[in-house]
C-alpha positions as CSV (number, residue, x, y, z in Angstrom):
1,X,45.7,-23.8,-43.4
2,X,42.6,-22.7,-45.4
3,X,40.7,-19.3,-45.1
4,X,38.8,-20.1,-42.1
5,X,42.0,-21.7,-40.1
6,X,41.0,-25.1,-41.0
7,X,43.7,-27.8,-42.2
8,X,43.5,-28.3,-45.7
9,X,43.2,-32.0,-47.1
10,X,45.4,-32.7,-50.3
11,X,45.0,-35.5,-52.9
12,X,47.1,-36.2,-55.6
13,X,44.9,-36.9,-58.7
14,X,45.2,-38.5,-62.2
15,X,42.6,-37.9,-65.0
16,X,43.5,-40.3,-68.1
17,X,40.6,-39.5,-70.2
18,X,38.0,-36.9,-71.2
19,X,35.4,-38.9,-69.5
20,X,37.5,-38.9,-66.2
21,X,37.9,-35.3,-66.7
22,X,34.1,-34.6,-67.1
23,X,33.1,-37.0,-64.1
24,X,35.8,-35.5,-61.8
25,X,34.4,-32.0,-62.3
26,X,30.7,-32.9,-62.1
27,X,31.7,-34.9,-58.8
28,X,33.3,-31.8,-57.3
29,X,30.6,-29.7,-58.3
30,X,28.1,-31.7,-55.9
31,X,30.8,-31.0,-52.8
32,X,29.5,-27.9,-50.8
33,X,33.0,-26.8,-49.9
34,X,35.7,-25.1,-52.1
35,X,37.6,-27.7,-54.1
36,X,40.7,-26.3,-55.6
37,X,42.9,-28.0,-58.3
38,X,46.5,-26.8,-58.1
39,X,49.4,-27.8,-60.3
40,X,52.7,-26.4,-62.0
41,X,53.2,-25.3,-65.6
42,X,56.0,-26.2,-67.7
43,X,58.1,-23.7,-66.6
44,X,57.5,-24.7,-62.8
45,X,55.2,-21.7,-62.1
46,X,52.1,-22.6,-59.8
47,X,48.7,-22.3,-60.8
48,X,45.3,-23.1,-59.0
49,X,41.9,-23.3,-60.4
50,X,38.3,-24.1,-59.0
51,X,37.7,-27.9,-59.6
52,X,34.0,-26.7,-60.0
53,X,34.7,-24.2,-62.8
54,X,34.5,-24.8,-66.7
55,X,37.9,-23.3,-67.1
56,X,39.2,-26.3,-65.1
57,X,37.4,-28.6,-67.7
58,X,39.7,-26.8,-70.4
59,X,43.0,-27.0,-68.8
60,X,42.6,-30.7,-67.7
61,X,41.4,-31.2,-71.4
62,X,44.8,-29.5,-72.5
63,X,46.7,-31.6,-70.1
64,X,45.2,-34.7,-71.5
65,X,45.9,-33.7,-75.2
66,X,49.8,-32.9,-74.3
67,X,50.0,-35.9,-72.2
68,X,49.2,-38.0,-74.9
69,X,51.6,-36.3,-77.3
70,X,54.3,-37.0,-74.8
71,X,56.0,-33.9,-75.4
72,X,59.1,-33.1,-73.1
73,X,58.5,-29.7,-72.7
74,X,54.9,-30.0,-71.3
75,X,54.0,-29.4,-67.8
76,X,54.9,-31.9,-64.9
77,X,51.4,-33.6,-64.6
78,X,52.4,-35.6,-61.6
79,X,52.1,-32.3,-59.8
80,X,48.4,-31.8,-60.0
81,X,46.5,-32.2,-56.8
82,X,43.2,-31.3,-55.3
83,X,42.8,-29.4,-52.0
84,X,39.8,-28.8,-49.6
85,X,38.7,-28.2,-46.3
86,X,36.8,-31.6,-45.8
87,X,37.7,-34.8,-46.4
88,X,36.4,-35.7,-49.8
89,X,38.4,-39.0,-50.5
90,X,35.4,-41.2,-50.7
91,X,33.8,-39.1,-53.2
92,X,37.2,-38.8,-55.8
93,X,38.9,-41.9,-54.7
94,X,38.5,-43.1,-58.4
95,X,41.0,-40.4,-59.4
96,X,43.5,-40.1,-56.3
97,X,46.8,-41.3,-57.4
98,X,48.2,-43.5,-54.5
């Protein structure tokens, strides 16, 4: 449940290019409610960031670089998902991993 007792909506996402990252962050910045990106690092520790932040752009860009190197010790990027209190599927469907 979210901060106000509302059920959180969760979508697994996949961002494959730097253009995807920028478009995703730009789309999320136009959503009035809080949008959080959650994932796990290479040690399995959970992290979360606002999908509207510049820090999120940096983390996702780092993920993209590591994904392209295909290093085994990198984070499990299959665990990245977005969480919000409203249904934003129509706005982010391009990035939802089904």
